[in-house]
N, C-alpha and C positions, 0 to 999 in steps of 0.2 A: 543455480545455487538456491538453497532453501534457507529461509530465516526460521529458526526453530520455534520461536514464540514471539508474538507481539500482542500487547494488551492495549485496547482502546476502551477507556473507562472500565467497565466491569466485564468486557467481552475479551476472552483470550482466543486468539487465532494462532494456529500452529502450522508448521511446515509450509510457509508462504513462499511461492516462487518469487525470486528477485533477480535483478540484472545488475551485474557489476562490470564496469568497463575495464578492459584489459590494460588500458593506458589512461593517463590523465587527459582531461578535456583541454581545449585550447587555452582556457583561462588558468590551467595549471593545478586544478584540484580534482580529486576523485569524485565520481558520481555513483551512487547506489540507488537503484530505482525499484519501487513497487509498481507493478503493472495494473492494467485495467481489471485483471482477474481478481485483484484484491479490492479495488475501488468500486467495482460494480456491486459489492455487498453492502454498500452504504448509500443513503441519500445524502447529498452534500449541499450545503448552503455556503456560498462565499460572501463574507461580509467585508467588503473593501473599505468601508468607512471606518470600521473598528479593527481592521487587519486580522480577521479571524476566519477560521474554517470550522464549520459545524458538521459533525458526522452523526447520522442516525442509522442504526442497522436496519436493513430491509429483509425481505423474505429469502434472499440469496445468501445470507450470512453463514448458513450451515451447509451450503452446497459444496461438493468436492471441487478442488482446483483442477484446472485443465491439465491433462497429461503432457509432460514435456515442456511446460511453460516455464 
């Protein structure tokens, strides 16, 4: 499945491959995932002390997504 558009700050990403489980997980709720093909386009910093994730686009932000992902 493709997400038509996601905006991270001022960066609009379109037609992002996603995964949606066909059934609920063992805890009983649905999970929708963005994969590594999206995440590799950003440098990430996890700030556990302040419970934050910082994303900064890198040189891969404009690269075409993998086929069939």
